[in-house]
Z-matrix of the N, CA and C atoms (Angstrom, degrees):
N
C 1 1.428
C 2 1.531 1 110.87
N 3 1.340 2 116.29 1 -42.26
C 4 1.464 3 119.17 2 179.13
C 5 1.523 4 111.08 3 -63.51
N 6 1.336 5 116.96 4 -39.93
C 7 1.459 6 119.27 5 179.47
C 8 1.525 7 111.42 6 -67.54
N 9 1.317 8 117.25 7 -34.35
C 10 1.469 9 120.41 8 177.25
C 11 1.530 10 110.28 9 -66.24
N 12 1.320 11 117.38 10 -43.28
C 13 1.470 12 120.60 11 176.38
C 14 1.527 13 110.76 12 -63.44
N 15 1.310 14 115.76 13 -40.42
C 16 1.465 15 119.95 14 178.61
C 17 1.522 16 110.65 15 -63.12
N 18 1.321 17 116.52 16 -42.97
C 19 1.459 18 120.37 17 178.37
C 20 1.518 19 111.94 18 -61.43
N 21 1.319 20 116.53 19 -42.36
C 22 1.464 21 120.21 20 177.63
C 23 1.525 22 110.19 21 -63.13
N 24 1.319 23 116.44 22 -39.19
C 25 1.462 24 120.27 23 177.53
C 26 1.518 25 111.93 24 -64.73
N 27 1.330 26 116.45 25 -40.54
C 28 1.466 27 119.80 26 179.16
C 29 1.518 28 111.33 27 -66.54
N 30 1.320 29 116.76 28 -38.16
C 31 1.467 30 119.83 29 176.94
C 32 1.531 31 109.43 30 -64.11
N 33 1.317 32 117.34 31 -45.08
C 34 1.464 33 121.31 32 179.45
C 35 1.525 34 110.50 33 -60.45
N 36 1.325 35 116.83 34 -46.44
C 37 1.477 36 120.32 35 179.83
C 38 1.522 37 110.47 36 -64.46
N 39 1.330 38 117.02 37 -37.98
C 40 1.459 39 119.90 38 -179.63
C 41 1.513 40 113.19 39 -70.39
N 42 1.322 41 116.88 40 -34.93
C 43 1.468 42 120.59 41 179.96
C 44 1.524 43 112.63 42 -82.31
N 45 1.342 44 116.37 43 -10.22
C 46 1.474 45 121.54 44 -180.00
C 47 1.524 46 108.45 45 -125.66
N 48 1.326 47 117.41 46 81.36
C 49 1.477 48 118.97 47 -179.92
C 50 1.524 49 111.15 48 -56.09
N 51 1.309 50 114.64 49 148.61
C 52 1.468 51 120.21 50 -175.05
C 53 1.531 52 111.90 51 -60.28
N 54 1.323 53 117.43 52 -34.52
C 55 1.461 54 119.98 53 -178.37
C 56 1.533 55 113.28 54 -80.81
N 57 1.352 56 117.08 55 -9.51
C 58 1.461 57 120.97 56 178.72
C 59 1.523 58 110.83 57 -102.50
N 60 1.330 59 116.37 58 -50.08
C 61 1.473 60 120.65 59 179.99
C 62 1.530 61 107.63 60 -141.30
N 63 1.319 62 114.66 61 82.25
C 64 1.458 63 120.93 62 -175.25
C 65 1.514 64 114.05 63 -59.28
N 66 1.336 65 117.17 64 -36.53
C 67 1.466 66 120.48 65 -178.50
C 68 1.515 67 112.45 66 -63.21
N 69 1.332 68 117.15 67 -48.00
C 70 1.470 69 119.93 68 179.16
C 71 1.525 70 111.17 69 -68.45
N 72 1.328 71 116.31 70 -35.41
C 73 1.461 72 119.62 71 178.45
C 74 1.527 73 110.29 72 -62.01
N 75 1.319 74 116.48 73 -46.13
C 76 1.469 75 120.35 74 179.87
C 77 1.533 76 110.47 75 -65.98
N 78 1.326 77 116.94 76 -40.32
C 79 1.471 78 119.87 77 177.80
C 80 1.529 79 110.69 78 -59.14
N 81 1.322 80 116.67 79 -45.87
C 82 1.456 81 120.09 80 178.03
C 83 1.511 82 111.83 81 -64.04
N 84 1.331 83 116.60 82 -40.28
C 85 1.466 84 120.79 83 179.86
C 86 1.526 85 111.55 84 -66.54
N 87 1.332 86 118.02 85 -29.64
C 88 1.464 87 120.42 86 178.13
C 89 1.527 88 111.64 87 -62.79
N 90 1.324 89 116.57 88 -27.79
C 91 1.460 90 120.70 89 176.01
C 92 1.526 91 111.11 90 -95.46
N 93 1.322 92 116.39 91 -40.38
C 94 1.458 93 121.01 92 -170.72
C 95 1.508 94 116.19 93 -75.38
N 96 1.331 95 117.36 94 -22.27
C 97 1.470 96 118.61 95 -177.95
C 98 1.528 97 112.52 96 -97.20
N 99 1.331 98 120.58 97 -50.59
C 100 1.477 99 117.96 98 -175.47
C 101 1.535 100 114.89 99 -77.46
N 102 1.313 101 118.20 100 -29.50
C 103 1.471 102 119.27 101 -173.01
C 104 1.538 103 114.92 102 -69.94
N 105 1.340 104 120.50 103 -40.29
C 106 1.466 105 117.81 104 -176.94
C 107 1.526 106 115.21 105 -60.01
N 108 1.331 107 120.79 106 -49.22
C 109 1.467 108 117.29 107 179.89
C 110 1.531 109 112.92 108 -63.81
N 111 1.338 110 116.33 109 -33.45
C 112 1.467 111 119.45 110 177.17
C 113 1.527 112 109.74 111 -66.20
N 114 1.320 113 116.94 112 -44.56
C 115 1.468 114 120.89 113 179.01
C 116 1.530 115 111.21 114 -62.32
N 117 1.320 116 116.30 115 -40.31
C 118 1.470 117 120.34 116 -179.80
C 119 1.527 118 110.44 117 -64.42
N 120 1.322 119 117.33 118 -42.06
C 121 1.467 120 119.70 119 179.14
C 122 1.534 121 111.80 120 -69.33
N 123 1.322 122 117.06 121 -35.88
C 124 1.472 123 119.60 122 174.49
C 125 1.526 124 110.88 123 -64.16
N 126 1.322 125 116.41 124 -39.59
C 127 1.463 126 120.18 125 176.53
C 128 1.525 127 110.40 126 -63.51
N 129 1.325 128 116.50 127 -41.60
C 130 1.461 129 120.05 128 178.31
C 131 1.525 130 111.15 129 -59.96
N 132 1.318 131 116.54 130 -40.62
C 133 1.466 132 120.43 131 -179.95
C 134 1.519 133 111.73 132 -67.54
N 135 1.331 134 117.04 133 -35.14
C 136 1.466 135 119.22 134 -176.56
C 137 1.521 136 113.07 135 -87.13
N 138 1.324 137 117.85 136 -35.94
C 139 1.470 138 121.38 137 -175.72
C 140 1.528 139 111.71 138 -95.62
N 141 1.328 140 116.40 139 -26.21
C 142 1.456 141 120.92 140 -176.55
C 143 1.517 142 115.98 141 -49.66
N 144 1.338 143 118.87 142 -44.74
C 145 1.466 144 118.34 143 179.65
C 146 1.534 145 113.45 144 -64.35
N 147 1.314 146 117.57 145 -25.87
C 148 1.462 147 121.82 146 -178.45
C 149 1.525 148 111.40 147 -92.25
N 150 1.327 149 116.71 148 -39.58
C 151 1.457 150 122.22 149 -176.29
C 152 1.523 151 108.30 150 -129.44
N 153 1.312 152 115.38 151 93.71
C 154 1.466 153 121.14 152 -173.88
C 155 1.528 154 112.59 153 -59.86
N 156 1.336 155 117.58 154 -39.64
C 157 1.455 156 120.46 155 -178.40
C 158 1.538 157 111.36 156 -61.38
N 159 1.316 158 116.03 157 -46.99
C 160 1.460 159 120.19 158 179.31
C 161 1.531 160 110.31 159 -66.63
N 162 1.318 161 117.32 160 -37.94
C 163 1.455 162 120.65 161 178.85
C 164 1.509 163 112.55 162 -63.43
N 165 1.323 164 117.01 163 -47.87
C 166 1.468 165 120.82 164 -179.74
C 167 1.526 166 110.53 165 -65.44
N 168 1.319 167 117.11 166 -44.14
C 169 1.456 168 121.19 167 178.01
C 170 1.530 169 110.67 168 -59.74
N 171 1.312 170 116.95 169 -42.57
C 172 1.459 171 121.40 170 -177.91
C 173 1.529 172 112.14 171 -67.04
N 174 1.323 173 116.86 172 -40.45
C 175 1.471 174 119.67 173 177.10
C 176 1.524 175 109.57 174 -67.78
N 177 1.333 176 116.45 175 -43.02
C 178 1.458 177 121.28 176 -178.00
C 179 1.533 178 111.66 177 -60.71
N 180 1.307 179 117.28 178 -37.27
C 181 1.466 180 120.31 179 -179.08
C 182 1.519 181 113.18 180 -96.95
N 183 1.305 182 118.38 181 -18.28
C 184 1.461 183 120.45 182 177.67
C 185 1.523 184 112.40 183 -78.12
N 186 1.328 185 117.02 184 -37.30
C 187 1.473 186 120.25 185 -177.69
C 188 1.524 187 113.56 186 -63.34
N 189 1.346 188 119.76 187 -44.92
C 190 1.473 189 117.46 188 176.91
C 191 1.524 190 112.63 189 -61.09
N 192 1.312 191 116.93 190 -33.36
C 193 1.462 192 120.09 191 176.69
C 194 1.516 193 111.69 192 -63.52
N 195 1.325 194 116.33 193 -41.47
C 196 1.471 195 120.35 194 178.77
C 197 1.531 196 110.06 195 -68.42
N 198 1.334 197 116.90 196 -38.85
C 199 1.468 198 120.10 197 177.45
C 200 1.531 199 109.69 198 -62.97
N 201 1.325 200 117.25 199 -44.83
C 202 1.456 201 120.24 200 177.30
C 203 1.512 202 112.29 201 -60.76
N 204 1.320 203 116.07 202 -40.88
C 205 1.462 204 121.02 203 177.60
C 206 1.518 205 110.82 204 -62.51
N 207 1.341 206 116.41 205 -44.93
C 208 1.471 207 120.72 206 179.36
C 209 1.521 208 110.93 207 -63.21
N 210 1.331 209 117.17 208 -42.27
C 211 1.466 210 120.25 209 178.45
C 212 1.531 211 111.38 210 -65.61
N 213 1.310 212 115.44 211 -37.79
C 214 1.462 213 120.19 212 -179.89
C 215 1.527 214 110.34 213 -62.45
N 216 1.317 215 116.06 214 -37.38
C 217 1.462 216 120.82 215 -178.64
C 218 1.531 217 111.01 216 -82.09
N 219 1.336 218 116.78 217 -47.34
C 220 1.461 219 120.93 218 -172.54
C 221 1.526 220 113.37 219 -79.15
N 222 1.310 221 117.55 220 -36.23
C 223 1.474 222 120.29 221 -175.41
C 224 1.519 223 110.29 222 -139.52
N 225 1.330 224 117.27 223 67.49
C 226 1.469 225 119.61 224 -175.44
C 227 1.515 226 114.19 225 -61.82
N 228 1.331 227 118.31 226 -25.03
C 229 1.459 228 121.08 227 -179.92
C 230 1.515 229 113.55 228 -87.79
N 231 1.332 230 117.95 229 -0.30
C 232 1.460 231 121.82 230 -175.01
C 233 1.522 232 111.75 231 -54.61
N 234 1.292 233 117.93 232 -54.67
C 235 1.463 234 120.87 233 177.63
C 236 1.521 235 109.75 234 -139.80
N 237 1.297 236 115.57 235 24.33
C 238 1.452 237 120.34 236 -178.60
C 239 1.508 238 110.47 237 91.94
N 240 1.310 239 116.27 238 146.98
C 241 1.466 240 121.05 239 -178.91
C 242 1.525 241 110.18 240 -62.52
N 243 1.321 242 117.44 241 -36.47
C 244 1.468 243 120.69 242 -178.03
C 245 1.520 244 112.80 243 -60.34
N 246 1.321 245 117.14 244 -41.43
C 247 1.469 246 119.88 245 -178.34
C 248 1.527 247 111.44 246 -67.44
N 249 1.318 248 116.69 247 -44.65
C 250 1.463 249 118.74 248 -179.33
C 251 1.523 250 111.01 249 -71.83
N 252 1.338 251 117.22 250 -31.67
C 253 1.475 252 119.87 251 173.59
C 254 1.522 253 110.18 252 -60.24
N 255 1.306 254 115.90 253 -44.76
C 256 1.472 255 120.33 254 -179.13
C 257 1.526 256 111.33 255 -66.76
N 258 1.335 257 116.87 256 -39.65
C 259 1.461 258 119.80 257 176.56
C 260 1.520 259 110.84 258 -61.91
N 261 1.335 260 116.70 259 -34.03
C 262 1.459 261 120.53 260 178.41
C 263 1.526 262 111.48 261 -75.42
N 264 1.344 263 117.60 262 -34.00
C 265 1.458 264 120.55 263 -171.23
C 266 1.527 265 114.73 264 -95.78
N 267 1.320 266 118.62 265 -40.35
C 268 1.463 267 120.46 266 -171.03
C 269 1.529 268 115.09 267 -62.86
N 270 1.337 269 119.88 268 -35.09
C 271 1.471 270 117.23 269 177.12
C 272 1.534 271 113.23 270 -58.79
N 273 1.331 272 117.32 271 -27.82
C 274 1.464 273 120.52 272 177.81
C 275 1.513 274 110.71 273 -64.76
N 276 1.336 275 117.43 274 -39.36
C 277 1.462 276 120.42 275 -179.94
C 278 1.528 277 110.74 276 -67.35
N 279 1.327 278 115.94 277 -40.98
C 280 1.474 279 119.98 278 177.21
C 281 1.522 280 109.77 279 -64.40
N 282 1.329 281 117.16 280 -41.90
C 283 1.464 282 122.00 281 179.01
C 284 1.524 283 110.73 282 -61.13
N 285 1.329 284 116.56 283 -43.30
C 286 1.466 285 120.97 284 -179.31
C 287 1.526 286 110.97 285 -61.45
N 288 1.320 287 116.47 286 -44.41
C 289 1.473 288 120.61 287 178.55
C 290 1.521 289 110.12 288 -64.94
N 291 1.323 290 117.50 289 -43.08
C 292 1.460 291 121.11 290 -178.89
C 293 1.524 292 111.86 291 -64.87
N 294 1.330 293 117.36 292 -44.84
C 295 1.471 294 120.59 293 179.48
C 296 1.518 295 110.14 294 -64.74
N 297 1.322 296 117.17 295 -41.58
C 298 1.467 297 120.44 296 176.55
C 299 1.510 298 111.62 297 -60.39
N 300 1.324 299 117.15 298 -40.70
C 301 1.468 300 121.48 299 178.64
C 302 1.525 301 110.97 300 -65.02
N 303 1.319 302 116.24 301 -40.86
C 304 1.469 303 119.87 302 178.54
C 305 1.523 304 110.22 303 -63.27
N 306 1.320 305 116.70 304 -45.83
C 307 1.471 306 120.55 305 179.78
C 308 1.525 307 110.63 306 -60.66
N 309 1.328 308 116.97 307 -45.73
C 310 1.468 309 120.29 308 179.79
C 311 1.528 310 111.68 309 -63.90
N 312 1.323 311 116.87 310 -42.17
C 313 1.461 312 120.16 311 179.24
C 314 1.519 313 111.47 312 -63.79
N 315 1.317 314 116.06 313 -42.02
C 316 1.469 315 119.10 314 179.33
C 317 1.515 316 111.04 315 -67.52
N 318 1.309 317 116.98 316 -36.26
C 319 1.469 318 120.92 317 178.46
C 320 1.522 319 110.41 318 -64.87
N 321 1.326 320 116.17 319 -42.98
C 322 1.470 321 120.54 320 178.78
C 323 1.523 322 110.54 321 -64.96
N 324 1.328 323 116.49 322 -40.82
C 325 1.460 324 120.51 323 178.65
C 326 1.521 325 110.79 324 -63.42
N 327 1.323 326 116.62 325 -43.13
C 328 1.468 327 121.42 326 179.44
C 329 1.523 328 110.31 327 -62.75
N 330 1.330 329 117.28 328 -43.56
C 331 1.469 330 120.90 329 179.46
C 332 1.525 331 110.78 330 -64.20
N 333 1.336 332 116.28 331 -40.16
C 334 1.456 333 119.93 332 179.01
C 335 1.532 334 110.86 333 -66.65
N 336 1.320 335 116.92 334 -40.96
C 337 1.463 336 121.03 335 178.01
C 338 1.527 337 110.81 336 -62.30
N 339 1.320 338 116.62 337 -40.62
C 340 1.465 339 120.16 338 178.87
C 341 1.516 340 111.04 339 -66.25
N 342 1.335 341 117.03 340 -37.83
C 343 1.471 342 120.33 341 178.85
C 344 1.523 343 111.09 342 -66.20
N 345 1.328 344 117.48 343 -36.80
C 346 1.465 345 120.96 344 178.57
C 347 1.527 346 109.89 345 -70.42
N 348 1.328 347 117.36 346 -39.51
C 349 1.456 348 121.24 347 -178.06
C 350 1.530 349 111.51 348 -70.89
N 351 1.313 350 116.94 349 -30.52
C 352 1.457 351 121.01 350 -177.23
C 353 1.538 352 108.97 351 -137.77
N 354 1.347 353 117.08 352 74.12
C 355 1.472 354 120.12 353 -171.46
C 356 1.532 355 113.47 354 -63.27
N 357 1.273 356 119.66 355 -30.65
C 358 1.446 357 120.66 356 -178.82
C 359 1.522 358 113.69 357 -92.39
N 360 1.313 359 116.79 358 -3.67
C 361 1.460 360 120.72 359 -178.84
C 362 1.520 361 112.34 360 69.93
N 363 1.318 362 118.21 361 25.38
C 364 1.468 363 122.19 362 -175.30
C 365 1.514 364 112.87 363 -77.23
N 366 1.340 365 117.70 364 -24.34
C 367 1.463 366 119.43 365 -175.82
C 368 1.535 367 112.20 366 -67.45
N 369 1.327 368 116.64 367 -29.73
C 370 1.466 369 119.52 368 -177.78
C 371 1.523 370 112.00 369 -91.78
N 372 1.275 371 118.43 370 -14.87
C 373 1.446 372 118.03 371 -172.83
C 374 1.469 373 110.77 372 -117.81
């Protein structure tokens, strides 16, 4: 749910550039920037004990997002808002690609295992 809200916020911020409609851009950014790293860390806490790979990956990519978010709030002039925004947001994109790759790899492995276990496909038919 948090990632869905974050996605909606990112779409809103993207469709409302700051120099055209600053209010809508900021509203979208309020959802699109802080929610993804928080959601990723919550996922790590809930899935980590069951799936260590996903848990470690989620913590590894969720923490830089939280650090970027903290820097964006605490020291916005440190290296410019854009840099800290990117530090907060980009780990989410890497996490999404990595999780998708894991899911696809596991799906392929499962399909291959099923083909080896039932080479003629007789169990289903």
